[in-house]
C-alpha positions, -999 to +999 in steps of 0.1 A: -110-403-798-083-378-789-100-351-808-133-358-790-116-356-756-102-322-765-136-306-773-147-300-737-114-285-729-116-263-760-152-252-751-141-243-716-112-223-729-135-204-753-160-197-726-134-185-701-133-148-713-171-146-711-172-161-676-145-137-665-164-107-678-195-118-659-176-124-627-158-090-628-188-069-640-192-042-629-155-031-627-162+006-634-191+031-634-223+024-653-240+050-675-278+053-679-290+073-709-323+092-706-338+102-740-356+132-724-347+164-706-336+167-670-365+173-646-391+153-666-408+121-656-382+098-673-354+116-656-371+115-622-377+078-624-342+071-636-325+091-609-345+074-582-336+040-595-300+050-600-297+056-562-306+020-556-283+008-584-253+025-569-260+007-536-263-027-553-235-022-579-210-006-555-201+016-584-212+052-595-241+054-619-239+083-643-271+098-658-268+112-693-297+131-708-296+127-747-325+148-760-336+154-796-355+139-824-387+132-804-367+107-783-350+090-813-316+105-804-315+091-769-329+057-778-305+053-807-276+062-784-287+033-761-290+009-790-256+019-804-237+017-772-211-010-766-230-042-755-209-047-724-233-039-696-218-005-689-243+015-708-280+010-705-309+033-708-344+044-698-368+034-726-401+053-729-432+044-747-422+066-777-398+040-791-427+017-798-443+042-822-413+056-842-420+034-872-458+039-870-451+077-870-428+074-900-400+091-879-375+062-880-372+025-887-361+022-851-383+000-830-384-025-801-363-050-820-334-026-819-332-028-781-328-054-754-360-051-735-351-057-698-382-046-678-407-019-672-398-001-640-427+024-634-459+039-647-471+075-645-507+085-650-514+115-671-533+145-659-550+178-668-528+207-656-535+243-663-521+277-652-530+287-616-548+317-630-568+298-656-606+302-654-614+265-650-616+252-614-624+216-623-623+191-651-659+196-659-654+233-666-623+226-686-642+200-707-670+223-713-647+250-725-628+225-747-661+215-763-670+251-771-636+261-784-626+260-820-605+231-831-569+238-823-577+268-801-566+249-770-529+239-772-510+212-753-474+201-749-451+178-730-435+155-756-430+152-793-459+148-817-474+113-813-457+108-779-472+096-747-487+128-734-500+137-769-519+104-770-532+112-735-546+145-749-560+128-780-578+101-759-592+129-736-606+146-767-621+114-780-637+107-746-655+140-749-668+131-784-644+156-800-618+151-828-586+135-815-567+167-825-591+192-809-561+202-787-534+214-810-501+198-800-469+218-796-439+194-797-416+196-767-384+178-756-400+169-723-423+177-695-401+203-677-399+228-707-436+222-715-445+232-679-425+264-682-444+272-714-476+266-695-466+290-667-456+316-693-490+312-711-475+296-742-499+266-740-533+259-726-529+226-709-502+201-699-514+165-702-483+150-688-480+135-653-488+157-623-456+142-608-437+165-632-457+195-620-453+190-582-429+218-576-450+243-596-482+231-579-465+237-545-455+271-556-490+280-567-482+285-603-502+256-619-533+237-609-541+200-615-577+196-624-578+158-628-558+127-633-562+100-660-558+072-635-580+044-621-578+059-587-566+091-571-529+097-567-514+096-532-495+129-538-527+147-548-555+130-529-578+160-534-576+158-572-603+136-588-599+111-616-614+118-649-637+088-643-651+106-612-658+136-634-678+113-658-651+110-685-643+073-694-606+078-701-574+066-684-539+068-696-505+061-680-471+065-695-445+039-687-407+038-683-384+009-687-349-004-686-334-012-720-300-020-733-280-025-765-286-060-779-258-085-777-247-081-741-229-114-731-254-137-714-235-139-681-232-101-678-269-097-689-280-121-662-260-102-635-273-069-649-309-080-646-304-094-611-288-062-599-314-040-615-342-061-600-327-059-565-322-021-569-358-017-579-371-038-550-352-018-524-375-003-498-360+032-502-364+031-540-400+019-537-408+046-511-393+074-532-412+063-563-445+059-545-440+091-526-440+110-559-471+093-572-451+069-594-462+033-596-433+008-594-435-021-619-410-049-625-422-074-651-390-088-666-380-094-703-407-118-715-437-100-700-423-066-710-419-078-746-455-090-746-467-057-731-448-037-758-466-057-785-501-049-771-492-013-764-481-008-800-515-020-813-535+002-790-515+034-796-516+028-834-554+035-833-550+069-818-521+078-840-543+071-871-571+093-857-545+120-852-535+116-888-500+107-877-500+069-882-483+055-913-503+033-935 
């Protein structure tokens, strides 16, 4: 009997450190790791959300860009961080396909999937001086070109924008690899290559090209969205041009597995509040980014479905394993 009466007290004593961590978190700055280069879509989304996080956390939020390995380096850095709630990261669609591509055994199970935070439709962006004035003209030239004559970039092989290009080619009745892919560490360097004439087309999000569009250095011919983007209302969707293809990349909040339950609950609550802030929503939408917050369970289900869909294109590209 005495032993039984001591059990609740012992359980409370063991739980006390965890409760204390949850109550004091965050006691110092929080770091968000971005697996892609500064200036790209993932970086843009993260920095907007970080502004809301700083307001909700009452702590500085440090953004760290960890590039390399087609996104593996940054995602692995998130997974390997101390599971204390002080290091989280921006997960991008690439981490779903690392295993399918044979790049790494790293996959969704290595991360704590917190929630999607935004989606970005892909586009067809070319040099301002390119001969094509619309998607129809570009599509006609792509059909007539030799396989691999047109080149694209914006992410590593098999990444989001590569799948966007492959799907565009298939929608035109062409091989998935009609556009030869030049791997890149992100949208920003790919756009510089586009301006310099190193690639033919950028199939990443027009959001990443905004400053170059404004400067008259590149032109967006079409967007792979269900409807026109608010930031480019004059640019038609591919569907309007008669091409049945849409594609949107997505960005998420992920964390190392094993964060104490109390801290994780507070982390999710703070991130959800930061995401819902009117200023954050306005900044995202003002850049053509679609805010999304689906939470851990729905996000995990989405990841499973996304992996199955992207595996089909990867196999057609000759990149899928198995």
